[in-house]
C-alpha positions in Angstrom: 0.0 0.0 0.0 2.8 2.4 0.9 4.7 1.6 -2.3 1.6 2.4 -4.3 1.1 5.7 -2.5 4.7 6.6 -3.1 4.4 5.7 -6.8 1.2 7.8 -7.1 2.8 10.7 -5.3 5.9 10.6 -7.6 3.7 10.4 -10.7 1.6 13.4 -9.5 4.7 15.5 -8.8 6.0 14.6 -12.3 2.8 15.6 -13.9 2.6 18.9 -12.0 6.2 19.7 -13.1 5.4 18.8 -16.7 2.3 21.1 -16.7 4.2 23.9 -15.0 6.8 23.6 -17.7 4.1 23.7 -20.4 2.5 26.8 -18.8 5.8 28.6 -18.6 6.4 27.9 -22.4 2.9 29.3 -23.2 3.5 32.4 -21.2 7.0 32.9 -22.7 5.5 32.4 -26.2 2.7 34.9 -25.6 5.2 37.5 -24.2 7.5 37.0 -27.2 4.6 37.5 -29.6 3.4 40.6 -27.8 6.9 42.1 -27.9 7.2 41.5 -31.7 6.5 44.2 -34.2 2.8 44.3 -35.3 3.8 43.2 -38.8 5.4 40.0 -37.6 2.7 38.9 -35.1 0.4 37.1 -37.5 3.3 34.8 -38.6 4.4 34.1 -35.1 0.8 33.4 -34.0 0.5 30.8 -36.9 3.8 29.2 -35.9 2.6 29.1 -32.2 -0.7 27.5 -33.3 1.1 24.9 -35.3 3.3 24.1 -32.3 0.2 23.8 -30.1 -1.4 21.4 -32.6 1.7 19.2 -32.5 1.6 19.2 -28.7 -2.1 18.3 -28.8 -1.5 15.4 -31.1 1.3 14.2 -28.8 -1.0 14.5 -25.8 -3.8 12.6 -27.5 -1.3 9.8 -28.4 -0.1 9.7 -24.8 -3.7 9.6 -23.6 -4.4 6.7 -26.0 -1.4 4.8 -24.6 -2.6 5.4 -21.0 -6.0 4.1 -21.9 -4.4 1.0 -23.3 -3.0 0.2 -19.9 -6.4 -0.1 -18.3 -9.6 -1.9 -18.7 -10.7 -2.7 -22.2 -14.0 -4.2 -23.3 -13.9 -6.4 -26.4 -17.3 -6.4 -28.0 -17.9 -9.4 -30.3 -20.8 -8.8 -32.7 -23.1 -11.7 -33.6 -23.4 -14.3 -34.8 -21.1 -16.0 -32.2 -21.4 -19.4 -30.5 -20.0 -20.6 -27.2 -17.1 -22.5 -28.8 -15.9 -19.4 -30.7 -16.1 -17.3 -27.5 -14.2 -19.9 -25.5 -11.5 -20.2 -28.2 -11.1 -16.4 -28.4 -10.8 -16.1 -24.6 -8.1 -18.9 -24.4 -6.2 -17.4 -27.4 -6.2 -14.0 -25.7 -4.7 -15.4 -22.5 -2.1 -17.4 -24.4 -1.0 -14.7 -26.8 -0.9 -11.9 -24.2 0.6 -13.0 -20.9 0.2 -9.5 -19.3 -3.5 -9.5 -20.1 -6.1 -10.7 -17.6 -9.7 -11.7 -18.6 -11.9 -10.1 -16.0 -15.3 -11.2 -17.3 -17.0 -12.8 -20.3 -20.7 -12.2 -21.0 -23.4 -12.3 -23.6 -26.5 -10.5 -24.5 -30.0 -11.4 -25.7 -29.1 -10.1 -29.2 -26.4 -12.8 -29.5 -23.3 -10.6 -29.1 -20.7 -11.1 -26.4 -18.2 -9.0 -24.4 -14.9 -9.9 -22.9 -13.6 -7.5 -20.3 -9.9 -7.5 -19.9 -7.2 -5.7 -18.0 -3.8 -5.1 -19.4 -0.7 -4.9 -17.2 1.5 -3.4 -19.9 0.5 -1.1 -22.7 0.3 -2.8 -26.1 -1.3 -1.8 -29.4 -4.1 -4.2 -28.7 -6.3 -3.4 -31.7 -3.4 -4.1 -34.1 -2.4 -7.3 -32.2 -6.0 -8.5 -32.3 -6.1 -8.2 -36.1 -3.2 -10.6 -36.3 -5.0 -13.3 -34.4 -6.4 -16.1 -36.6 -9.8 -16.1 -35.1 -10.5 -12.4 -35.7 -11.5 -11.0 -39.0 -11.5 -7.3 -37.9 -10.9 -5.2 -34.8 -11.9 -1.6 -34.7 -11.7 0.9 -31.8 -15.1 2.4 -31.0 -13.9 5.9 -31.5 -12.7 5.1 -35.1 -16.0 3.6 -36.3 -16.9 6.9 -38.0 -14.0 6.6 -40.4 -14.5 2.8 -41.1 -16.2 1.9 -44.4 -18.8 -0.2 -42.5 -18.9 2.1 -39.5 -22.6 2.9 -39.6 -23.5 -0.8 -39.8 -21.1 -1.8 -37.1 -22.4 0.9 -34.7 -25.8 -0.6 -35.0 -24.4 -4.0 -34.0 -22.6 -2.6 -31.0 -24.5 -2.7 -27.7 -25.0 0.6 -25.8 -22.3 1.5 -23.3 -23.3 1.2 -19.7 -22.9 4.4 -17.8 -20.6 3.0 -15.1 -18.0 2.0 -17.8 -17.8 5.2 -19.7 -14.0 5.4 -19.3 -13.4 1.9 -20.6 -11.9 1.6 -24.1 -14.1 -0.6 -26.3 -12.9 -2.5 -29.3 -15.4 -4.0 -31.7 -14.5 -7.5 -32.9 -15.7 -9.4 -36.0 -14.8 -13.1 -35.8 -13.9 -15.2 -38.9 -16.9 -17.2 -39.9 -15.0 -20.3 -40.7 -14.2 -20.9 -37.0 -16.2 -23.5 -35.1 
């Protein structure tokens, strides 16, 4: 317990330092732009915005990696049978030693969910696509850009409110599996 508290405190201090550093850079940039001649300000503002966009992209990627370290819900769209679900669960445990299956469940519509926890961050969606039992794996937030996104959204069950922070990956199994 103490070790966990110390680790959390160290991470908090590190984050505070990082945010203070970012804030200082923003203030310095604003002061530099304000001190520049009026004719040069538009160009400097554009460069500053481009730099901010790059930082935002980096922060989004870091956030994605952090989400990959936590709980993930694999949503398997129907049709699916018990043998396929069992084979998938066993394959996940064998292929990913740092992954723990927390729960497996089904719905009246015939779909299934597998809740997992990852000890180490991995590009899970990409790894799932490489598994022989899986035809396609798509992160929920990327469904809008997928060619079959509208169809797949309809097949995906509604998110329960208590799991709103959980990353969800939609899985389509290969039909030749038994």
